[in-house]
C-alpha positions in Angstrom: 53.0 47.9 15.1 52.8 48.9 11.5 52.2 52.3 9.8 49.2 53.4 7.9 51.3 53.3 4.7 52.1 49.6 5.2 48.4 48.8 6.0 47.4 50.6 2.7 49.9 48.5 0.7 48.6 45.2 2.3 45.1 46.3 1.4 46.2 47.0 -2.1 47.8 43.6 -2.4 44.7 41.9 -1.0 42.5 43.7 -3.6 44.3 42.1 -6.5 42.4 40.0 -9.0 44.8 37.2 -9.7 45.3 33.5 -9.0 45.7 32.7 -5.3 49.2 31.4 -5.5 50.5 34.5 -7.2 48.7 36.7 -4.7 50.0 34.7 -1.7 53.6 35.0 -3.1 53.3 38.8 -3.2 51.7 39.1 0.2 54.4 36.8 1.7 57.1 38.8 0.1 55.8 42.1 1.5 55.2 40.8 5.0 58.7 39.3 5.0 60.2 42.6 4.1 57.8 45.0 5.8 60.3 46.2 8.4 62.7 47.3 5.6 59.9 49.1 3.8 58.9 50.8 7.1 62.4 52.2 7.3 62.4 53.3 3.7 59.0 55.0 4.1 60.3 56.8 7.3 63.2 58.2 5.2 60.9 59.3 2.3 58.7 61.2 4.7 61.5 63.7 5.2 61.7 64.8 1.5 59.7 67.2 -0.6 56.8 65.3 -2.0 57.1 67.1 -5.3 60.5 65.4 -5.8 61.0 63.1 -8.8 61.7 59.6 -7.5 63.1 56.5 -9.2 63.0 53.0 -7.8 65.7 50.7 -9.2 64.5 47.2 -8.8 60.8 48.2 -8.5 59.6 44.5 -8.6 56.1 44.4 -7.1 56.1 48.3 -6.8 55.8 48.3 -3.1 58.3 51.1 -2.7 56.5 53.2 -5.3 53.1 52.5 -3.7 54.5 53.6 -0.3 55.8 56.8 -1.9 52.5 57.4 -3.6 50.6 57.0 -0.3 53.1 59.5 1.2 52.1 62.1 -1.4 54.7 61.7 -4.1 53.4 62.2 -7.7 56.5 61.9 -9.9 57.1 58.2 -9.7 59.3 56.0 -11.9 60.5 52.4 -11.7 62.8 50.1 -13.6 63.4 46.3 -13.3 64.6 43.3 -15.2 61.7 42.6 -17.5 59.3 41.3 -14.8 56.4 43.8 -15.1 53.1 42.0 -15.7 49.5 43.0 -16.1 49.1 43.5 -12.4 52.0 45.8 -11.9 51.2 47.7 -15.1 47.7 48.2 -13.9 49.0 49.2 -10.5 51.4 51.7 -12.1 48.5 53.2 -14.1 46.4 53.7 -10.9 49.2 55.8 -9.3 50.4 57.4 -12.5 53.9 55.8 -12.2 56.1 55.2 -15.2 57.6 51.7 -15.5 60.4 50.7 -17.8 62.2 47.3 -18.3 65.9 47.6 -18.1 68.7 45.0 -18.1 71.4 47.0 -16.2 74.1 44.5 -17.3 73.6 45.5 -20.9 71.8 48.9 -21.0 72.0 52.3 -19.6 69.2 53.5 -17.3 66.6 54.8 -19.8 66.4 58.4 -18.6 68.1 61.7 -19.4 70.8 63.1 -17.2 70.0 64.9 -13.9 66.3 64.0 -13.9 65.8 62.6 -10.4 65.8 64.1 -6.9 65.6 60.7 -5.1 66.7 57.2 -6.2 65.9 54.0 -4.3 68.4 51.1 -4.6 66.7 48.8 -2.0 67.8 45.2 -1.7 68.9 45.3 -5.4 72.7 45.8 -5.3 73.3 42.2 -4.1 71.3 40.8 -7.1 73.6 42.3 -9.7 75.7 39.6 -11.4 78.3 42.0 -12.8 80.5 44.7 -11.4 78.2 47.4 -10.0 80.4 50.4 -10.9 78.4 50.8 -14.2 75.2 51.1 -12.2 76.6 53.8 -9.9 77.9 55.7 -12.9 74.4 55.7 -14.3 72.9 56.7 -11.0 75.3 59.7 -10.8 74.4 60.6 -14.3 70.6 60.7 -13.8 70.7 62.1 -10.3 70.4 65.9 -9.9 73.2 67.8 -8.1 72.2 67.7 -4.5 69.9 64.7 -5.2 70.0 61.7 -2.9 70.1 57.9 -3.1 68.8 55.5 -0.5 70.5 52.2 -0.4 69.6 49.1 1.7 71.5 45.9 1.3 72.8 42.9 3.3 76.0 43.4 5.2 78.5 40.8 4.1 80.5 41.1 7.4 77.4 40.4 9.5 77.6 38.1 12.5 75.8 35.3 10.8 78.4 35.2 8.0 81.3 35.3 10.3 80.0 32.3 12.3 79.4 30.4 9.0 83.0 31.0 8.0 84.3 29.9 11.4 82.4 26.7 11.0 83.8 26.2 7.5 80.5 26.9 5.8 80.0 29.1 2.7 78.3 32.5 3.0 77.0 32.2 -0.6 74.0 30.5 -2.0 73.9 26.7 -1.9 75.8 25.6 -5.0 73.3 22.8 -5.5 70.6 25.4 -6.3 70.2 27.1 -9.7 70.9 30.8 -9.9 67.8 32.9 -10.4 67.0 36.7 -10.5 66.6 36.4 -6.8 70.1 35.1 -6.1 72.5 37.2 -4.1 75.4 37.1 -6.5 77.6 39.4 -4.4 77.1 41.1 -1.1 79.1 44.1 0.0 80.7 45.8 3.0 80.2 49.5 3.9 83.7 50.3 2.7 83.0 48.9 -0.8 79.7 50.8 -1.1 81.4 54.0 0.0 84.1 53.4 -2.6 81.5 53.0 -5.4 79.6 56.2 -4.3 82.7 58.4 -3.8 84.1 57.3 -7.1 80.9 58.5 -8.8 80.7 61.9 -7.1 78.3 60.9 -4.3 79.0 61.7 -0.7 77.7 59.7 2.3 75.1 61.7 4.2 73.8 58.9 6.5 75.1 55.5 7.4 73.3 53.0 9.7 73.7 49.3 10.5 70.4 47.6 11.3 68.9 44.1 11.9 65.7 43.8 9.8 64.7 40.7 12.0 62.9 38.9 9.2 60.0 36.7 10.3 62.0 33.5 9.8 64.5 34.6 12.4 64.4 32.5 15.6 64.0 34.2 19.0 67.5 33.0 19.9 69.0 34.5 16.7 67.2 37.8 17.3 68.5 38.0 20.9 72.1 37.1 20.0 72.1 39.6 17.1 70.7 42.3 19.3 73.3 41.7 22.0 76.3 41.5 19.7 75.0 44.4 17.5 74.8 46.6 20.6 78.5 46.1 21.2 79.6 45.7 17.6 77.1 47.5 15.4 79.1 46.8 12.2 78.1 43.1 12.7 74.4 43.8 12.2 72.7 42.1 9.3 71.9 45.1 7.0 73.2 48.4 5.8 71.3 51.6 5.2 73.1 54.4 3.4 71.9 57.7 2.2 74.2 59.4 -0.3 74.1 62.9 -1.8 75.4 63.8 -5.2 77.9 66.7 -5.1 
């Protein structure tokens, strides 16, 4: 079962005027990640809809669309120079502000203590440099008492442990070229907590989850569920909500 918010985003995607291949790519991406987005939207429901929200790694703007359908009006997004005519038009339709930003070279292009909520959803693992710089910037632009929502793969998940036991790498196949979608570095909860605490952000909520992506086999889902019940820290993904002091 999917929420009304997810249905609205799917309808928005289907209404695009673009070549079929590009449309199918976006639709496939959202359907693949819809469980993660459902969790994010459930968290966003609990905040004041007048809050100022920034999505770091806005990509197709699915997170911002969901926030808009929830009633948020002050919406901002940054990403690595991938915004196109479709996303620009989409931003205009919901009055969201988009900015290109290479986080490896530039500061986040906003003044200090602007945002009440920041999303860092499935973005941390794509950074090809030490992430402390990004967390310093997040702390700078986040208001005192403001919160950050992080979702990211759990590097110590069961699947990775099994790969290591079998002598396999847990990283991307070295035969494939690195792209902006590459997971350069995944993290453990302790590492993320270190980065947050170092930058004046406390942990408010921590949860291990299995997103059960559509390409997961029934056997894999069952095994992950059984092992995750006994050892939750072996689940595939991490959700953290942090609050700036």
